[in-house]
C-alpha positions as CSV (number, residue, x, y, z in Angstrom):
1,M,0.0,0.0,0.0
2,R,1.6,3.3,-1.2
3,K,-0.7,5.7,0.7
4,E,-0.6,6.1,4.4
5,N,-4.2,5.3,5.4
6,Y,-6.0,3.6,2.6
7,E,-6.2,2.9,-1.2
8,I,-9.0,1.8,-3.4
9,F,-8.8,0.6,-7.0
10,Y,-10.8,-0.9,-9.8
11,Y,-8.7,-3.5,-11.7
12,S,-9.6,-5.0,-15.0
13,D,-7.3,-7.8,-16.4
14,S,-7.8,-9.3,-19.9
15,H,-5.5,-12.2,-18.9
16,F,-5.5,-12.7,-15.2
17,Q,-2.7,-14.7,-13.7
18,S,-2.8,-16.4,-10.3
19,V,-0.8,-14.6,-7.7
20,S,1.6,-16.1,-5.2
21,E,0.6,-16.6,-1.6
22,H,1.3,-13.4,0.5
23,K,0.1,-11.4,3.5
24,H,-0.2,-7.7,4.4
25,D,0.0,-5.5,7.5
26,Y,-3.3,-3.9,6.5
27,Y,-6.9,-5.0,5.9
28,E,-7.9,-6.0,2.4
29,F,-11.4,-5.8,1.1
30,Y,-11.9,-7.6,-2.2
31,F,-15.0,-7.3,-4.4
32,P,-15.3,-9.5,-7.6
33,V,-17.1,-7.7,-10.4
34,S,-16.9,-10.2,-13.3
35,G,-15.0,-13.3,-14.3
36,K,-14.2,-16.5,-12.5
37,I,-11.8,-16.6,-9.6
38,E,-11.0,-18.6,-6.5
39,M,-9.7,-17.1,-3.2
40,E,-7.2,-19.1,-1.2
41,I,-7.0,-18.1,2.5
42,E,-4.8,-19.9,5.0
43,G,-4.7,-22.9,2.6
44,E,-8.4,-23.2,2.0
45,R,-9.6,-22.4,-1.5
46,V,-13.2,-21.0,-2.2
47,P,-14.7,-20.0,-5.6
48,L,-16.0,-16.5,-5.6
49,S,-19.2,-15.2,-7.3
50,N,-19.8,-11.6,-8.5
51,C,-21.9,-10.8,-5.4
52,D,-19.2,-11.8,-2.8
53,A,-17.0,-9.7,-0.6
54,V,-13.7,-11.0,0.9
55,V,-12.2,-9.4,4.0
56,V,-8.5,-10.4,4.7
57,P,-7.1,-9.3,8.1
58,P,-3.5,-8.3,8.5
59,G,-1.0,-11.2,8.7
60,T,-3.3,-13.6,6.9
61,L,-1.9,-15.7,4.0
62,H,-4.0,-15.5,0.9
63,R,-3.9,-15.4,-2.9
64,A,-6.3,-15.1,-5.8
65,V,-6.3,-18.1,-8.1
66,S,-7.4,-18.4,-11.7
67,E,-7.5,-21.8,-13.5
68,N,-7.8,-20.1,-16.9
69,S,-5.5,-17.1,-17.7
70,E,-7.2,-16.5,-21.0
71,K,-10.3,-15.2,-19.2
72,S,-10.7,-11.5,-18.2
73,Y,-11.3,-10.6,-14.5
74,C,-12.5,-7.4,-12.9
75,R,-12.7,-6.4,-9.3
76,Y,-12.5,-3.6,-6.7
77,V,-9.8,-3.8,-4.1
78,F,-9.8,-1.6,-1.0
79,W,-6.9,-1.5,1.5
80,I,-7.0,0.2,4.8
81,A,-4.2,0.6,7.4
82,A,-4.8,-1.2,10.7
83,G,-3.9,1.9,12.8
84,Y,-6.2,4.2,10.7
85,F,-9.0,1.7,11.0
86,R,-8.6,1.5,14.8
87,K,-8.9,5.2,15.0
88,L,-12.2,5.1,13.0
89,C,-13.5,2.4,15.2
90,G,-12.8,4.5,18.2
91,N,-15.8,6.6,17.4
92,M,-18.0,3.9,15.8
93,K,-18.0,0.6,17.8
94,D,-20.1,-1.3,15.3
95,L,-17.7,-0.5,12.4
96,S,-15.4,-3.4,13.3
97,Y,-18.1,-6.1,13.1
98,I,-17.0,-7.2,9.6
99,T,-13.3,-7.3,10.5
100,E,-14.0,-9.2,13.8
101,Q,-15.8,-11.8,11.6
102,A,-12.8,-12.1,9.4
103,E,-10.4,-12.4,12.4
104,A,-12.7,-15.3,13.6
105,G,-12.2,-17.0,10.2
106,N,-15.3,-15.8,8.4
107,Y,-13.5,-14.2,5.4
108,I,-16.0,-14.5,2.6
109,H,-19.6,-13.2,2.6
110,H,-22.3,-13.8,0.0
111,F,-24.8,-11.1,-0.8
112,S,-27.9,-10.8,-3.0
113,E,-27.8,-8.8,-6.2
114,N,-29.6,-5.9,-4.5
115,E,-27.3,-5.9,-1.5
116,Y,-24.3,-6.1,-3.7
117,S,-25.6,-3.2,-5.8
118,L,-25.9,-1.1,-2.6
119,I,-22.3,-2.1,-1.6
120,Q,-21.1,-1.1,-5.1
121,S,-22.7,2.3,-4.9
122,K,-20.7,2.9,-1.7
123,I,-17.5,1.8,-3.4
124,L,-18.1,4.1,-6.3
125,R,-18.8,7.0,-4.0
126,L,-15.5,6.4,-2.2
127,I,-13.6,6.2,-5.5
128,E,-15.3,9.5,-6.5
129,E,-14.1,11.3,-3.4
130,D,-10.7,9.6,-3.4
131,R,-10.0,11.0,-6.9
132,S,-11.6,14.4,-6.1
133,D,-9.8,17.7,-5.6
134,R,-12.8,19.5,-4.1
135,F,-13.4,21.2,-0.8
136,G,-13.7,18.7,2.0
137,D,-12.6,15.8,-0.1
138,D,-10.5,14.2,2.7
139,D,-13.3,14.4,5.2
140,F,-15.9,13.1,2.7
141,A,-13.6,10.2,1.8
142,R,-13.4,9.3,5.5
143,L,-17.2,9.4,5.7
144,C,-17.4,7.2,2.6
145,I,-15.0,4.7,4.1
146,C,-17.1,4.5,7.3
147,D,-20.3,4.2,5.1
148,L,-18.9,1.3,3.1
149,I,-17.5,-0.7,6.0
150,L,-20.6,0.0,8.2
151,T,-22.9,-1.1,5.4
152,L,-20.9,-4.3,5.1
153,S,-21.0,-4.8,8.9
154,R,-24.8,-4.2,9.0
155,L,-25.5,-6.6,6.1
156,V,-23.4,-9.4,7.6
157,H,-24.9,-8.9,11.0
158,E,-28.4,-9.1,9.6
159,H,-27.4,-12.3,7.7
160,N,-26.1,-13.7,11.0
161,F,-29.1,-12.5,13.1
162,P,-32.2,-12.3,10.8
163,R,-34.8,-9.9,12.1
164,S,-38.4,-10.7,12.3
165,I,-40.8,-8.1,11.0
166,H,-43.1,-8.7,13.9
167,Q,-40.3,-7.9,16.3
168,Q,-39.8,-4.4,14.9
169,E,-41.4,-1.3,16.5
170,D,-40.4,1.2,13.8
171,T,-42.4,0.0,10.8
172,V,-41.5,3.0,8.6
173,Q,-37.7,2.4,9.2
174,L,-38.1,-1.3,8.4
175,M,-40.1,-0.4,5.3
176,M,-37.4,2.0,4.1
177,E,-34.8,-0.8,4.5
178,Y,-37.1,-3.3,2.7
179,I,-37.5,-0.8,-0.2
180,E,-33.7,-0.2,-0.5
181,N,-33.1,-4.0,-0.6
182,N,-35.8,-4.8,-3.1
183,L,-35.8,-2.0,-5.7
184,D,-36.4,-4.5,-8.5
185,E,-39.5,-6.0,-6.9
186,D,-43.2,-5.0,-6.7
187,L,-43.1,-1.9,-4.4
188,S,-46.7,-0.8,-4.8
189,L,-48.7,0.2,-1.7
190,E,-50.6,-3.1,-2.2
191,G,-47.4,-5.1,-2.4
192,L,-45.9,-3.4,0.7
193,G,-49.2,-4.0,2.5
194,E,-48.9,-7.7,1.9
195,V,-45.4,-7.7,3.3
196,F,-46.1,-5.6,6.4
197,F,-49.7,-6.7,7.1
198,L,-51.0,-3.1,6.8
199,T,-53.6,-1.4,4.6
200,P,-52.2,0.7,1.7
201,S,-53.9,3.8,3.1
202,H,-52.3,3.3,6.5
203,I,-48.9,2.8,4.9
204,A,-49.3,6.0,2.8
205,H,-50.3,8.0,6.0
206,I,-47.5,6.9,8.3
207,F,-44.8,7.1,5.6
208,R,-45.8,10.6,4.7
209,E,-46.1,11.6,8.3
210,R,-42.6,10.2,9.2
211,T,-40.6,11.2,6.0
212,G,-42.4,14.2,4.5
213,M,-42.7,12.5,1.2
214,T,-45.0,9.9,-0.4
215,V,-44.0,6.3,-0.7
216,H,-43.9,6.6,-4.5
217,R,-41.5,9.6,-4.4
218,Y,-39.2,7.8,-2.0
219,I,-39.1,4.7,-4.1
220,T,-38.5,6.7,-7.3
221,K,-35.5,8.6,-5.7
222,K,-33.9,5.4,-4.5
223,R,-34.3,3.7,-7.9
224,L,-32.9,6.7,-9.7
225,E,-29.9,6.8,-7.3
226,R,-29.2,3.1,-7.9
227,C,-29.6,3.5,-11.7
228,A,-27.1,6.4,-11.6
229,D,-24.6,4.3,-9.7
230,E,-25.0,1.5,-12.2
231,I,-24.7,3.9,-15.2
232,K,-21.4,5.2,-13.9
233,T,-19.9,1.8,-14.4
234,G,-20.6,1.9,-18.1
235,R,-23.5,-0.6,-18.1
236,P,-26.1,0.0,-20.9
237,V,-28.8,2.4,-19.9
238,S,-31.4,0.3,-21.7
239,T,-30.6,-2.6,-19.3
240,V,-30.3,-0.7,-16.1
241,Y,-33.6,1.2,-16.0
242,Q,-35.6,-2.0,-16.4
243,E,-33.7,-3.8,-13.6
244,Y,-34.8,-1.2,-11.1
245,G,-38.5,-1.1,-11.7
246,F,-38.9,1.4,-14.5
247,R,-41.1,-0.2,-17.2
248,D,-41.2,2.7,-19.6
249,Y,-38.1,4.5,-20.8
250,S,-39.8,7.8,-21.4
251,V,-40.9,7.9,-17.7
252,F,-37.4,6.9,-16.6
253,F,-35.8,9.5,-18.9
254,R,-38.0,12.4,-17.5
255,A,-37.5,11.4,-13.9
256,F,-33.7,11.0,-14.3
257,K,-33.2,14.3,-16.0
258,K,-35.3,16.1,-13.3
259,E,-33.2,14.5,-10.6
260,F,-29.7,14.9,-12.2
261,T,-30.2,17.7,-14.7
262,L,-28.7,15.4,-17.5
263,S,-30.2,12.7,-19.6
264,P,-29.1,9.2,-18.6
265,R,-26.8,8.8,-21.7
266,D,-25.3,12.3,-21.3
267,Y,-24.8,11.6,-17.6
268,Q,-23.0,8.3,-18.5
269,A,-20.9,10.0,-21.2
270,V,-19.8,12.8,-18.9
271,Y,-19.0,10.5,-16.0
272,L,-17.1,8.0,-18.0
273,H,-15.0,10.8,-19.5
274,D,-14.5,12.4,-16.1
275,P,-15.0,10.1,-13.0
276,D,-14.7,13.2,-10.8
277,Y,-17.7,14.9,-12.3
278,P,-19.9,15.8,-9.3
279,D,-23.3,14.2,-9.0
280,R,-26.1,16.8,-9.2
281,R,-28.5,14.9,-7.0
282,Q,-31.1,17.3,-5.7
C-alpha cells in the first residue's frame, strides 16, 4: 500500500494470472465484479461469485487463483491501514463487526444482487471522493470509508441474526430498509401492504407523516440513485432502468433528467469521460 491510510482501485485484467501466496500488514477488502476466480485463504480455496466480498485481516496468508489465464477478470480492491481503521472504530464501535468476523475465520460473505448493488454504490462514492480535488474531499472520503464498512457490517450482522418483521417497533424504518433492498420488486402500496400486514392507506399515511414524502416519491428517488450508480460503471442504460422497476423508458428519462439535470446517456458519457464529475442529485 503506497498511501498512508487507505487505497481503493478498480482492476480489469484481460488475462488474469494467479498470484503467489502473500500477506499484508493492513486490511484488504476484495469485491469481484466479473469473471471466475478462487480465493485461497490460509490454505483453504473457495470459488467467488460476482456478489461476494472478501475481508482479509493483517497477517493472513491469501492469494487469488485463476484456472484459466485466458479469461478476463474485474474487481474492486480496498486496502485500509490497521492503525487508521482502529482510529475510525474509536468513534464507531459497530464499524469493526465485519473485521471481527474475518479475524474469527469468516473471510467470505455472499450477498444478494440488490445488496451487492448497494455495496457497489458505496464503493463508487468512495472512489469518486478519493479521486476528487474539491473542498472537504479528505473528510468526505473518510465518511465514505465508514459508510462502506458499516454497510458491510450491517448486512453481515443481519445475515447472522435475521430480524423478524413482527419484532420491529419502527415500521417505517423497516419499510425503508425493505424498499432499498428490493428495488427490483413490486413496491406498490398493495405489495408493501402484503409484506407488512398493513392497509395501503395506512402505509401512505404513516410514511408521509414520518418522512415528509410519499412512498412513490421515496421509491423513485432510491431507484434513480441506484440507476445512476450502475450507469457510472458503463452498463447499458437500456438494461439498467428495467432492472430497477422502470417499465417505460420515457418515464425513466424524464425522472432521471429532473433528478440529475442530465439525460441518462449524457450523464454516463460525462461520468465515463471524467470520473470526478460531481453528482447533481437534488
